[in-house]
PADREN-861287 format. One line per field, with one value per residue: residue number from 1; chain; x, y, z of N, C-alpha, C, CB in turn. Coordinates in steps of 0.2 Angstrom, whole numbers, padded with zeros to 4 digits. Glycine has a CB too. Layout:
num NUM | ...
cadena A | ...
n.xx X | ...
n.yy Y | ...
n.zz Z | ...
ca.xx X | ...
ca.yy Y | ...
ca.zz Z | ...
c.xx X | ...
c.yy Y | ...
c.zz Z | ...
cb.xx X | ...
cb.yy Y | ...
cb.zz Z | ...
This chain:
num 1 | 2 | 3 | 4 | 5 | 6 | 7 | 8 | 9 | 10 | 11 | 12 | 13 | 14 | 15 | 16 | 17 | 18 | 19 | 20 | 21 | 22 | 23 | 24 | 25 | 26 | 27 | 28 | 29 | 30 | 31 | 32 | 33 | 34 | 35 | 36 | 37 | 38 | 39 | 40 | 41 | 42 | 43 | 44 | 45 | 46 | 47 | 48 | 49 | 50 | 51 | 52 | 53 | 54 | 55 | 56 | 57 | 58 | 59 | 60 | 61 | 62 | 63 | 64 | 65 | 66 | 67
cadena A | A | A | A | A | A | A | A | A | A | A | A | A | A | A | A | A | A | A | A | A | A | A | A | A | A | A | A | A | A | A | A | A | A | A | A | A | A | A | A | A | A | A | A | A | A | A | A | A | A | A | A | A | A | A | A | A | A | A | A | A | A | A | A | A | A | A
n.xx 1454 | 1449 | 1432 | 1422 | 1418 | 1402 | 1394 | 1394 | 1391 | 1378 | 1375 | 1386 | 1383 | 1370 | 1373 | 1381 | 1372 | 1363 | 1372 | 1376 | 1363 | 1361 | 1372 | 1369 | 1357 | 1361 | 1370 | 1360 | 1351 | 1359 | 1357 | 1349 | 1332 | 1323 | 1307 | 1292 | 1290 | 1279 | 1267 | 1269 | 1259 | 1260 | 1259 | 1256 | 1268 | 1265 | 1271 | 1275 | 1274 | 1280 | 1273 | 1260 | 1252 | 1249 | 1241 | 1246 | 1250 | 1254 | 1261 | 1261 | 1270 | 1263 | 1250 | 1246 | 1236 | 1233 | 1242
n.yy 0127 | 0112 | 0105 | 0102 | 0086 | 0081 | 0070 | 0058 | 0063 | 0062 | 0048 | 0047 | 0056 | 0051 | 0037 | 0040 | 0047 | 0036 | 0027 | 0034 | 0034 | 0021 | 0018 | 0026 | 0020 | 0008 | 0011 | 0017 | 0007 | -0001 | 0004 | 0001 | 0004 | 0008 | 0002 | 0012 | 0018 | 0010 | 0014 | 0008 | -0002 | 0002 | -0002 | 0008 | 0009 | 0005 | 0013 | 0009 | 0018 | 0019 | 0027 | 0027 | 0017 | 0019 | 0029 | 0046 | 0061 | 0077 | 0088 | 0105 | 0118 | 0130 | 0126 | 0119 | 0118 | 0132 | 0134
n.zz -0393 | -0385 | -0385 | -0371 | -0367 | -0362 | -0362 | -0354 | -0342 | -0336 | -0333 | -0324 | -0314 | -0310 | -0306 | -0295 | -0286 | -0284 | -0278 | -0266 | -0260 | -0258 | -0249 | -0238 | -0234 | -0230 | -0219 | -0211 | -0208 | -0200 | -0187 | -0171 | -0167 | -0154 | -0148 | -0146 | -0130 | -0118 | -0106 | -0090 | -0079 | -0063 | -0047 | -0033 | -0019 | -0002 | 0011 | 0027 | 0042 | 0059 | 0067 | 0062 | 0066 | 0079 | 0091 | 0093 | 0102 | 0101 | 0113 | 0114 | 0123 | 0125 | 0123 | 0134 | 0149 | 0160 | 0175
ca.xx 1453 | 1444 | 1426 | 1421 | 1413 | 1397 | 1389 | 1394 | 1389 | 1371 | 1376 | 1390 | 1379 | 1365 | 1376 | 1384 | 1366 | 1361 | 1377 | 1375 | 1357 | 1362 | 1377 | 1366 | 1352 | 1365 | 1372 | 1354 | 1348 | 1363 | 1355 | 1343 | 1328 | 1319 | 1300 | 1289 | 1289 | 1272 | 1266 | 1268 | 1255 | 1264 | 1255 | 1260 | 1270 | 1263 | 1276 | 1272 | 1278 | 1278 | 1268 | 1254 | 1249 | 1247 | 1239 | 1250 | 1247 | 1260 | 1259 | 1265 | 1270 | 1258 | 1243 | 1245 | 1232 | 1236 | 1242
ca.yy 0124 | 0107 | 0106 | 0097 | 0080 | 0080 | 0064 | 0053 | 0066 | 0060 | 0042 | 0047 | 0059 | 0046 | 0032 | 0043 | 0047 | 0029 | 0024 | 0037 | 0032 | 0014 | 0018 | 0029 | 0015 | 0003 | 0014 | 0019 | 0000 | -0004 | 0006 | -0002 | 0009 | 0005 | 0003 | 0017 | 0015 | 0009 | 0015 | 0002 | -0002 | 0001 | -0001 | 0012 | 0005 | 0008 | 0013 | 0009 | 0021 | 0016 | 0031 | 0027 | 0012 | 0020 | 0036 | 0050 | 0067 | 0081 | 0094 | 0111 | 0121 | 0135 | 0123 | 0116 | 0122 | 0136 | 0132
ca.zz -0386 | -0387 | -0382 | -0365 | -0368 | -0357 | -0364 | -0349 | -0335 | -0334 | -0330 | -0318 | -0308 | -0308 | -0302 | -0289 | -0282 | -0282 | -0273 | -0260 | -0257 | -0255 | -0243 | -0232 | -0232 | -0226 | -0213 | -0206 | -0206 | -0194 | -0180 | -0168 | -0165 | -0148 | -0149 | -0142 | -0123 | -0116 | -0099 | -0086 | -0073 | -0057 | -0041 | -0028 | -0014 | 0004 | 0016 | 0034 | 0047 | 0065 | 0070 | 0058 | 0069 | 0086 | 0092 | 0096 | 0102 | 0103 | 0117 | 0114 | 0129 | 0125 | 0123 | 0141 | 0153 | 0164 | 0182
c.xx 1447 | 1437 | 1425 | 1416 | 1408 | 1393 | 1389 | 1392 | 1383 | 1372 | 1381 | 1386 | 1373 | 1367 | 1379 | 1378 | 1364 | 1366 | 1377 | 1369 | 1358 | 1367 | 1373 | 1360 | 1356 | 1367 | 1366 | 1351 | 1352 | 1361 | 1349 | 1339 | 1323 | 1312 | 1298 | 1288 | 1281 | 1272 | 1265 | 1263 | 1259 | 1260 | 1259 | 1262 | 1267 | 1268 | 1273 | 1277 | 1276 | 1273 | 1261 | 1249 | 1246 | 1245 | 1244 | 1248 | 1253 | 1257 | 1264 | 1265 | 1265 | 1251 | 1242 | 1240 | 1236 | 1236 | 1241
c.yy 0119 | 0108 | 0100 | 0092 | 0079 | 0074 | 0059 | 0056 | 0063 | 0053 | 0042 | 0050 | 0054 | 0040 | 0034 | 0044 | 0041 | 0026 | 0027 | 0035 | 0025 | 0014 | 0021 | 0024 | 0010 | 0005 | 0015 | 0012 | -0003 | -0002 | 0002 | 0004 | 0006 | 0007 | 0009 | 0014 | 0015 | 0011 | 0009 | 0003 | -0003 | 0003 | 0003 | 0008 | 0009 | 0007 | 0014 | 0013 | 0019 | 0021 | 0031 | 0022 | 0014 | 0028 | 0040 | 0057 | 0072 | 0087 | 0099 | 0115 | 0126 | 0132 | 0119 | 0120 | 0126 | 0133 | 0137
c.zz -0388 | -0383 | -0377 | -0367 | -0362 | -0358 | -0358 | -0342 | -0332 | -0330 | -0324 | -0312 | -0306 | -0304 | -0296 | -0284 | -0280 | -0277 | -0266 | -0256 | -0254 | -0249 | -0237 | -0230 | -0228 | -0220 | -0208 | -0204 | -0201 | -0187 | -0178 | -0165 | -0160 | -0150 | -0145 | -0135 | -0121 | -0109 | -0095 | -0080 | -0067 | -0051 | -0036 | -0022 | -0007 | 0009 | 0023 | 0039 | 0054 | 0069 | 0067 | 0062 | 0076 | 0086 | 0096 | 0097 | 0105 | 0107 | 0116 | 0121 | 0130 | 0125 | 0130 | 0145 | 0158 | 0171 | 0187
cb.xx 1450 | 1447 | 1420 | 1420 | 1416 | 1394 | 1391 | 1401 | 1389 | 1366 | 1380 | 1396 | 1376 | 1361 | 1382 | 1387 | 1361 | 1360 | 1384 | 1375 | 1352 | 1365 | 1383 | 1362 | 1348 | 1371 | 1375 | 1349 | 1348 | 1370 | 1353 | 1345 | 1324 | 1321 | 1296 | 1283 | 1293 | 1270 | 1261 | 1275 | 1249 | 1271 | 1253 | 1256 | 1278 | 1256 | 1281 | 1270 | 1277 | 1284 | 1270 | 1254 | 1253 | 1253 | 1232 | 1257 | 1242 | 1263 | 1259 | 1263 | 1277 | 1259 | 1243 | 1251 | 1226 | 1233 | 1249
cb.yy 0129 | 0100 | 0105 | 0101 | 0074 | 0086 | 0061 | 0050 | 0073 | 0059 | 0037 | 0052 | 0065 | 0043 | 0029 | 0050 | 0051 | 0025 | 0025 | 0045 | 0032 | 0009 | 0022 | 0035 | 0012 | 0000 | 0021 | 0023 | -0004 | -0002 | 0014 | -0007 | 0013 | 0008 | -0003 | 0020 | 0020 | 0002 | 0020 | -0001 | -0007 | 0006 | -0008 | 0019 | 0004 | 0004 | 0019 | 0002 | 0029 | 0016 | 0038 | 0025 | 0005 | 0019 | 0036 | 0050 | 0068 | 0084 | 0091 | 0116 | 0124 | 0140 | 0118 | 0114 | 0117 | 0143 | 0128
cb.zz -0381 | -0385 | -0387 | -0359 | -0370 | -0356 | -0370 | -0348 | -0336 | -0339 | -0335 | -0320 | -0310 | -0314 | -0306 | -0290 | -0286 | -0288 | -0276 | -0261 | -0262 | -0260 | -0245 | -0234 | -0238 | -0230 | -0214 | -0210 | -0212 | -0196 | -0181 | -0163 | -0170 | -0141 | -0148 | -0145 | -0118 | -0118 | -0097 | -0084 | -0074 | -0057 | -0038 | -0026 | -0013 | 0006 | 0015 | 0036 | 0046 | 0070 | 0070 | 0051 | 0069 | 0091 | 0095 | 0093 | 0107 | 0096 | 0125 | 0108 | 0130 | 0119 | 0117 | 0145 | 0157 | 0164 | 0183
């Protein structure tokens, strides 16, 4: 039985690892990564309700004076 020639295995494995590294780098560099989101200074909006501008009073039936 002939002996297996392993003299080229080192170059083959090394070139395979380098090729895979380059291919993965090219694939990953194609993605666009968004920058870290910065908090925006948002002013709270003031909602005006019609009952905020005038004085109102709610009368409950039990709070009325006795007759």
